[in-house]
C-alpha positions, 0 to 999 in steps of 0.5 A, a space after each residue: 663315490 665318483 661322480 661328476 659334482 666337482 673336480 674338488 671331489 678327485 684325489 691328490 695325483 700321485 706325483 703331488 702326494 709323493 712331493 708332500 712326503 719328501 718335504 716331510 722328512 726333515 724339519 725346515 724353516 717356517 713361513 716359507 723361508 725354506 728351501 723349497 718354497 724358494 725353488 718353487 717361487 723360482 718356477 714361477 718366474 720361470 713360468 710367468 716371467 722374472 717380474 712375477 711375484 707369487 704368494 702361496 695361500 690356503 685357497 682359491 677364496 683367499 686367493 681371490 681376496 688377497 689379489 682384489 684387496 692388494 688391487 683395491 681401495 675401499 671405495 672401488 668397485 670390481 666389475 664381473 661377470 654375474 656368474 663369477 665365483 667371487 660374485 656366486 661362490 665366496 658367501 661375499 669374502 671379496 666384498 668383506 675384505 676390501 669393501 668394494 662394490 660388486 659390479 656384475 654383468 649378465 652374460 650368455 656365457 660366462 665372457 666379458 666383452 668391452 661391450 659389457 664393461 662399458 655399462 658399468 665404465 661412469 661415475 669417475 671422479 664422482 664421491 658420491 659413486 664407487 670407483 671402478 678399478 678391476 675388471 676381474 675375468 675367469 679363464 675357464 669361466 664358470 660356464 666352462 667357456 673359454 676366452 682366446 688369447 685374442 679375446 684376453 689381448 682385446 679385453 686387457 688393451 680396453 680396461 687399461 685404456 680405460 685406466 682400470 686394472 685385471 684380474 684373472 681368477 684362474 681356479 681352472 687355468 690349467 684346464 684353459 691353457 691345455 685347451 688352447 694348446 698354450 703356455 701360462 704365461 702366453 695367456 696371462 702376463 703376454 697379454 697384460 693379465 696384472 694379477 692372477 689367482 692360480 689354482 691347483 686343487 682342482 687339478 690334482 693338488 691336496 690343498 693350496 692355490 697361488 697370488 701371482 702379482 704379474 704387474 709388480 706395483 700390486 705386490 707391494 703390501 701383499 704380504 701383510 694383506 695375507 697375513 692379515 687375512 690368514 692364508 700364511 701357511 707356518 708350514 709353506 713347504 708343504 704348498 710349495 712342494 706341490 707347485 713345484 711338482 705341479 708345474 716340473 715337467 708340465 704335470 699341469 698339463 697332462 692332468 688337465 689334458 686328460 680331464 678336458 678330453 674327458 668331458 669332450 667324450 661326454 659331451 660328444 656321447 650326450 649329443 646322440 641322445 635327444 633327451 638331453 640339451 647340452 646348454 654350453 659348449 664344453 671347452 674345458 672339463 665341465 659340462 652343461 646340460 637340460 635333462 629332463 627332471 625325473 632322471 635327476 633324482 635317480 641318476 644323482 643316486 648312482 652318479 653325484 652332481 649338482 644342479 646348476 640352474 633348478 628353474 631351467 632343469 640345468 645340470 653341471 656335470 665336472 671331469 676330473 684327472 682321474 676320470 675314466 672312460 668306463 666311468 663316462 661310458 657307464 654314465 652316459 648309459 645310465 642316462 639313455 636307460 633312464 631318459 627312455 
């Protein structure tokens, strides 16, 4: 049953599936020593800049764990929004593997600002306190909101001026770049992001994410960290081929533009339903809303989705590259029927 629970629930884009099939025809050197992986790595350098170094991994949590391990020592701390995936939805994996303390910040929209970060910038040089080393932001955020390019540059400058480094969790970076009508490079390398967790499975890939080191100094030990963290895929070409298809001809943008457009259509339609209150701007492919409690269970029976904040009766609806206008129309009609 198709629903609006998560863009993880969607299938694999046909062009990505075909890329997997094509690399399945012959033998190839394992662990990334093959021609397909070399081509994909070259595409990442073309996309993010020639200094970029990419390491393919299995999943988003693995990407975040490797990125943060490479950027920190166990006595460090990572500053993140309280809604960040690394804080809420990774079962403590970043803290376990890096040994670092997570310093969280409450935000109204999932976005960090210099003023919000400032509260954790103390205790430097004091051996009794974890030492802040990394600020981790999410683009698009867990609440479906976006940092503008100007906000990213301001944040990056502030982070670096205070001797810290900037990590970006880009699980939905394609949706962000499509919404801002910019390149990946403009939103990462050009504004000063040091390390990026680059996501694809929420936008048409079967499996596999990437850690992109934009600041080469953090990449020195990454290959050992990836192996020790059990994220080194022996048949690397199956991940690499997907990213090759994903980046070629900007398939990522086509997919993301469609899912963003479907979310915008859903949000627009719901603005006319008085019983529904949107709680965040639908800037990417997520719609957050407070809905009457009595309609949630019957609505979930036809269109599965998750609660976001049960106490507030707030839900999250996600669209995907394969969401159709007919599905949006049917969903809205069912909401109206149940709410009346």
